[in-house]
C-alpha positions in Angstrom: -12.3 7.9 2.4 -9.9 5.3 4.0 -11.1 2.5 6.2 -9.9 2.3 9.8 -7.6 -0.6 10.8 -9.0 -3.5 12.9 -7.3 -4.3 16.2 -5.9 -7.4 14.6 -4.3 -5.4 11.8 -2.8 -2.9 14.3 -1.5 -5.6 16.5 0.2 -7.4 13.6 2.7 -4.5 13.5 3.2 -4.4 17.3 6.6 -6.1 17.5 8.1 -3.6 14.9 6.8 -0.5 16.7 9.0 1.6 19.2 8.0 1.2 22.9 6.1 4.4 23.0 3.9 3.5 20.0 3.5 0.0 21.5 2.3 1.5 24.8 -0.2 3.8 23.0 -1.7 0.9 21.2 -1.8 -1.5 24.2 -3.1 1.2 26.5 -6.0 1.9 24.1 -6.8 -1.8 23.7 -6.5 -2.5 27.4 -9.0 0.2 28.2 -11.4 -1.4 25.7 -10.9 -4.9 27.1 -12.9 -6.4 30.0 -10.4 -9.2 30.6 -6.6 -9.5 30.4 -4.5 -12.6 29.7 -0.8 -12.5 30.0 1.8 -15.0 28.9 5.6 -15.4 29.0 7.0 -17.4 26.2 10.2 -19.3 27.1 11.9 -20.0 30.4 14.4 -17.1 30.8 14.6 -16.3 34.5 15.5 -12.6 33.8 12.3 -12.2 31.8 10.0 -13.0 34.8 10.6 -9.6 36.5 9.9 -7.8 33.2 6.8 -9.9 32.6 5.5 -9.1 36.1 6.1 -5.3 35.5 4.4 -5.6 32.1 1.4 -7.3 33.6 1.0 -4.7 36.3 1.4 -1.9 33.8 -1.3 -3.4 31.6 -3.7 -3.6 34.6 -3.0 0.0 35.4 -3.8 1.0 31.8 -6.9 -1.1 31.9 -8.2 0.6 35.0 -7.3 4.2 34.0 -10.4 6.3 33.8 -9.3 10.0 33.7 -7.1 11.3 30.9 -4.2 12.0 33.3 -4.4 8.4 34.6 -4.4 7.1 31.1 -1.3 9.2 30.2 0.6 8.0 33.3 -0.3 4.4 32.5 0.9 4.8 28.9 4.2 6.2 30.1 4.6 3.4 32.7 3.9 0.8 30.0 6.3 2.5 27.6 9.1 2.3 30.2 8.4 -1.4 30.8 8.3 -2.1 27.1 11.7 -0.4 26.7 13.1 -2.6 29.5 11.6 -5.6 27.7 13.3 -4.6 24.5 16.6 -4.0 26.2 16.3 -7.5 27.7 15.9 -9.0 24.2 12.2 -9.6 24.6 9.5 -9.0 22.1 5.8 -8.3 22.7 2.8 -9.6 20.7 -0.9 -9.3 21.5 -4.3 -10.2 20.2 -7.9 -9.3 21.0 -10.7 -11.8 21.0 -14.3 -11.8 22.3 -15.4 -14.2 24.9 -19.1 -15.1 25.3 -20.3 -15.8 28.8 -23.8 -16.9 29.8 -24.9 -15.2 33.0 -28.0 -14.3 35.0 -28.7 -11.4 32.7 -28.2 -13.5 29.6 -25.2 -13.9 27.2 -22.5 -11.2 27.4 -19.6 -10.7 25.0 -16.4 -9.5 26.7 -13.3 -8.2 24.9 -10.2 -10.1 26.0 -6.7 -8.7 25.5 -4.0 -11.4 25.4 -0.4 -10.1 25.7 2.7 -12.3 25.2 6.3 -11.5 26.1 8.9 -13.8 24.4 12.5 -14.0 23.4 13.4 -12.2 20.2 14.5 -15.5 18.7 11.4 -17.4 19.9 
């Protein structure tokens, strides 16, 4: 019986995946996350528009509840990732847990961090 891959192992291959596979992985992880962090590496002006679209698509994926919403979010994210690739950008991501103390005690929240950067960055 083979073991299942951790999120970190899956995300290590993210830059090499095609946009549709990237979208499938990121959609799944965004739906498991409670918080989202987004970063743009470098100062390329043309990347800002793609980064804003990427962030919006990740939030749509994160909020998708029904199967059809999830599928639409995945397709939107794949389109944005294809645009990013065409613009010479790469995507990387990580998942961490953040512990917060609140009125109900300590809570652990999954945080998805996504980074768009130049292919040579």
